[in-house]
C-alpha positions as a printed NumPy array, in Angstrom:
array([[  9.289,  19.573,   3.485],
       [  8.181,  16.002,   2.768],
       [  6.444,  14.755,  -0.344],
       [  3.1  ,  13.077,   0.224],
       [  0.501,  10.896,  -1.429],
       [ -3.106,  11.081,  -0.271],
       [ -5.649,   8.32 ,  -0.817],
       [ -9.331,   7.832,  -0.415],
       [ -9.992,   4.446,   1.224],
       [-13.425,   3.061,   0.31 ],
       [-13.516,   1.932,  -3.308],
       [ -9.948,   3.172,  -3.804],
       [ -7.811,   0.97 ,  -1.563],
       [-10.491,  -1.297,  -0.08 ],
       [-12.703,  -2.97 ,  -2.678],
       [-15.881,  -2.197,  -0.76 ],
       [-17.191,   0.518,   1.555],
       [-16.076,   0.129,   5.17 ],
       [-18.861,   2.403,   6.373],
       [-21.425,   0.2  ,   4.67 ],
       [-19.835,  -2.981,   5.971],
       [-19.956,  -2.005,   9.63 ],
       [-23.487,  -0.584,   9.481],
       [-24.698,  -3.747,   7.771],
       [-23.037,  -5.876,  10.464],
       [-24.554,  -3.815,  13.275],
       [-27.964,  -4.198,  11.625],
       [-27.541,  -7.992,  11.348],
       [-26.733,  -8.081,  15.049],
       [-29.999,  -6.281,  15.784],
       [-28.25 ,  -3.208,  17.186],
       [-29.94 ,  -0.705,  14.87 ],
       [-33.548,  -1.688,  15.477],
       [-35.841,  -4.526,  14.4  ],
       [-36.5  ,  -3.265,  10.86 ],
       [-33.02 ,  -1.947,  10.02 ],
       [-31.602,  -5.057,   8.367],
       [-34.603,  -5.487,   6.046],
       [-34.686,  -1.781,   5.183],
       [-31.003,  -1.884,   4.269],
       [-31.527,  -5.013,   2.176],
       [-34.431,  -3.444,   0.275],
       [-32.481,  -0.237,  -0.467],
       [-29.418,  -2.22 ,  -1.522],
       [-31.447,  -4.337,  -3.939],
       [-32.855,  -1.222,  -5.622],
       [-29.251,  -0.198,  -6.238],
       [-28.065,  -3.66 ,  -7.304],
       [-30.931,  -3.886,  -9.78 ],
       [-29.868,  -0.465, -11.14 ],
       [-33.474,   0.723, -11.023],
       [-32.44 ,   4.346, -11.547],
       [-29.297,   6.474, -11.742],
       [-29.537,   7.726,  -8.145],
       [-30.122,   4.298,  -6.575],
       [-26.668,   4.002,  -5.013],
       [-26.871,   7.505,  -3.558],
       [-30.302,   6.743,  -2.095],
       [-29.065,   3.447,  -0.669],
       [-26.136,   5.256,   0.951],
       [-28.383,   7.951,   2.412],
       [-30.722,   5.276,   3.818],
       [-27.782,   3.451,   5.377],
       [-26.394,   6.592,   7.046],
       [-29.812,   7.609,   8.392],
       [-30.487,   4.168,   9.865],
       [-27.094,   4.168,  11.561],
       [-27.223,   7.699,  12.92 ],
       [-30.812,   7.377,  14.153],
       [-29.711,   4.479,  16.393],
       [-26.21 ,   5.699,  17.219],
       [-26.953,   6.874,  20.774],
       [-28.24 ,   3.383,  21.624],
       [-24.933,   1.675,  20.759],
       [-22.26 ,   1.529,  23.442],
       [-18.757,   2.329,  22.247],
       [-17.3  ,  -0.944,  23.534],
       [-19.654,  -2.955,  21.322],
       [-18.956,  -0.698,  18.352],
       [-15.19 ,  -1.06 ,  18.761],
       [-15.478,  -4.84 ,  18.91 ],
       [-17.471,  -4.94 ,  15.661],
       [-15.083,  -2.435,  14.033],
       [-12.112,  -4.705,  14.75 ],
       [-13.974,  -7.637,  13.184],
       [-14.77 ,  -5.64 ,  10.038],
       [-11.199,  -4.365,   9.732],
       [ -9.791,  -7.89 ,  10.05 ],
       [-12.249,  -9.171,   7.449],
       [-11.664,  -6.437,   4.853],
       [ -8.023,  -5.434,   5.332],
       [ -6.79 ,  -7.785,   2.593],
       [ -9.692,  -7.143,   0.21 ],
       [ -7.841,  -4.425,  -1.665],
       [ -7.117,  -3.31 ,  -5.207],
       [ -3.686,  -4.386,  -6.395],
       [ -2.99 ,  -1.053,  -8.116],
       [ -3.438,   1.102,  -5.022],
       [ -1.917,  -1.491,  -2.673],
       [  1.243,  -1.658,  -4.788],
       [  1.283,   2.11 ,  -5.283],
       [  1.232,   2.636,  -1.512],
       [  4.144,   0.243,  -1.082],
       [  6.142,   1.852,  -3.901],
       [  5.615,   5.411,  -2.671],
       [  6.39 ,   4.467,   0.912],
       [  9.662,   2.994,  -0.3  ],
       [ 10.463,   6.291,  -2.019],
       [ 10.028,   8.242,   1.185],
       [  6.559,   9.645,   0.623],
       [  4.318,  10.364,   3.597],
       [  1.077,   8.448,   3.084],
       [ -2.21 ,  10.141,   3.984],
       [ -5.748,   8.779,   4.055],
       [ -8.903,  10.905,   4.052],
       [-12.141,   8.939,   4.171],
       [-15.818,   9.231,   4.939],
       [-15.718,   5.946,   6.865],
       [-15.421,   5.781,  10.63 ],
       [-12.157,   7.062,  12.07 ],
       [-11.69 ,   3.783,  13.932],
       [-11.905,   1.681,  10.766],
       [ -9.767,   4.087,   8.75 ],
       [ -7.146,   3.872,  11.483],
       [ -7.029,   0.076,  11.475],
       [ -6.645,  -0.085,   7.696],
       [ -4.191,   2.802,   7.497],
       [ -1.869,   1.272,  10.089],
       [ -1.955,  -2.031,   8.235],
       [ -0.69 ,  -0.377,   5.026],
       [  1.897,   1.929,   6.549],
       [  0.024,   5.21 ,   6.322],
       [  1.488,   8.041,   8.354],
       [ -1.618,  10.156,   8.945],
       [ -5.345,   9.571,   8.459],
       [ -8.673,  11.278,   8.994],
       [-12.093,   9.642,   8.933],
       [-15.581,  10.425,  10.174],
       [-15.549,  10.971,  13.926],
       [-18.626,  10.339,  16.052],
       [-18.187,  12.032,  19.422],
       [-17.968,   9.796,  22.485],
       [-18.801,  10.508,  26.129],
       [-18.718,   8.042,  29.027],
       [-18.912,   4.939,  26.837],
       [-21.688,   6.244,  24.596],
       [-22.028,   8.258,  21.39 ],
       [-23.414,  11.775,  21.762],
       [-24.765,  12.019,  18.209],
       [-22.34 ,  14.801,  17.239],
       [-20.038,  14.124,  14.297],
       [-17.295,  15.441,  12.05 ],
       [-17.404,  14.105,   8.475],
       [-14.014,  14.373,   6.768],
       [-15.373,  13.597,   3.31 ],
       [-17.576,  16.72 ,   3.333],
       [-14.529,  18.93 ,   2.812],
       [-11.46 ,  16.912,   1.851],
       [ -9.636,  20.011,   0.621],
       [ -9.722,  21.666,   4.041],
       [ -8.718,  18.424,   5.767],
       [ -5.784,  17.991,   3.381],
       [ -4.686,  21.612,   3.848],
       [ -4.685,  21.037,   7.601],
       [ -2.573,  17.888,   7.305],
       [ -0.097,  19.633,   4.998],
       [  0.356,  22.485,   7.462],
       [  0.475,  20.328,  10.579],
       [  3.04 ,  17.869,   9.225],
       [  5.155,  20.228,   7.065],
       [  4.301,  18.519,   3.766],
       [  5.086,  19.781,   0.276],
       [  2.73 ,  19.941,  -2.687],
       [  5.733,  19.536,  -4.987],
       [  5.631,  15.997,  -6.34 ],
       [  2.415,  15.282,  -4.438],
       [ -0.006,  12.587,  -5.615],
       [ -3.686,  12.012,  -4.889],
       [ -5.889,   9.018,  -5.681],
       [ -9.67 ,   8.942,  -5.459],
       [-12.693,   7.277,  -7.03 ],
       [-15.613,   9.674,  -6.679],
       [-16.777,  13.238,  -7.108],
       [-16.206,  13.978,  -3.412],
       [-12.482,  13.418,  -4.02 ],
       [-12.203,  16.127,  -6.704],
       [-11.16 ,  19.005,  -4.368],
       [ -8.433,  16.77 ,  -2.914],
       [ -7.246,  15.686,  -6.36 ],
       [ -7.158,  19.281,  -7.625],
       [ -4.59 ,  20.15 ,  -4.96 ],
       [ -2.104,  17.439,  -5.922],
       [  0.552,  17.767,  -8.58 ],
       [ -0.294,  14.258,  -9.817],
       [ -4.038,  13.452,  -9.588],
       [ -5.198,   9.9  , -10.368],
       [ -8.854,   9.034, -10.996],
       [ -9.159,   5.384,  -9.991],
       [-12.279,   3.457, -11.094],
       [-14.01 ,   6.86 , -11.225],
       [-17.712,   7.503, -10.907],
       [-19.381,   9.703, -13.534],
       [-18.644,  13.014, -11.791],
       [-14.954,  12.222, -11.346],
       [-14.634,  10.718, -14.825],
       [-16.001,  13.888, -16.427],
       [-13.67 ,  16.054, -14.354],
       [-10.635,  13.872, -15.081],
       [-11.285,  13.905, -18.821],
       [-11.76 ,  17.663, -18.805],
       [ -8.504,  18.21 , -16.897],
       [ -6.463,  15.523, -18.606],
       [ -5.805,  13.568, -15.403],
       [ -4.586,   9.996, -15.477],
       [ -7.427,   7.465, -15.307],
       [ -6.831,   3.97 , -13.956],
       [ -9.308,   1.097, -14.212],
       [ -8.86 ,  -2.2  , -12.37 ],
       [-11.11 ,  -5.048, -13.46 ],
       [-10.65 ,  -8.628, -12.321],
       [ -6.885,  -9.214, -12.576],
       [ -6.086,  -6.467, -15.101],
       [ -5.121,  -2.836, -14.43 ],
       [ -5.596,  -0.358, -17.305],
       [ -3.78 ,   2.976, -17.132],
       [ -5.182,   5.624, -19.48 ],
       [ -3.456,   8.893, -20.313],
       [ -4.554,  11.835, -22.425],
       [ -2.752,  12.402, -25.712],
       [ -3.889,  14.768, -28.48 ],
       [ -7.295,  15.297, -26.838],
       [ -7.904,  11.544, -26.638],
       [ -7.284,   8.941, -23.959],
       [ -4.983,   6.113, -24.944],
       [ -4.002,   2.919, -23.186],
       [ -0.666,   3.747, -21.533],
       [ -0.22 ,   0.448, -19.742],
       [ -2.094,  -2.763, -19.003],
       [ -0.841,  -5.032, -16.226]])
């Protein structure tokens, strides 16, 4: 049985959201309809201006709807070409903490897993670049060079996806580690022996504090590792 470490990708390894990046690029190329690029810009500005607490969620929902409404009109060859461009552009735009953690764990014999809501194609490109062994992303079904509109979204149930990977590849929960940045990662983190909340959103922060999980914050060129001690979080390390 092999030890493993499982990572989210967007906002955890990559500094931005790969799903957002490719949809934005497709919109700029005019492949999602005439109004798509402006609609995405308007929704993104509501979020960037922090107009309300749900602005990022609404921006994300708008982005997904615009993409999926036009999906059947995009040929897979064009999509794959744009995906390669996005992967090449973002593959080095990573957080130093998670990049170095991947390298360290790989050197110790861990199997590296990635479970992400971004497109399977993009997750694959990034995962291969950083030595991951297995990965699962959102899959949009293909048929004869086109998308059918059917999909499987890994991030909707990361616990089940992780359980499947553990069984399929004979992995052990003993010594296992999980790293995520949002509430959708909580079920995955709960399974691991060593959960790490990295730059957590509010939902994950509250859960991590309640459970006493390690919290890591990376800002600019400084990484802050926080650990719970006597019901309070203290600075364990700052790099």
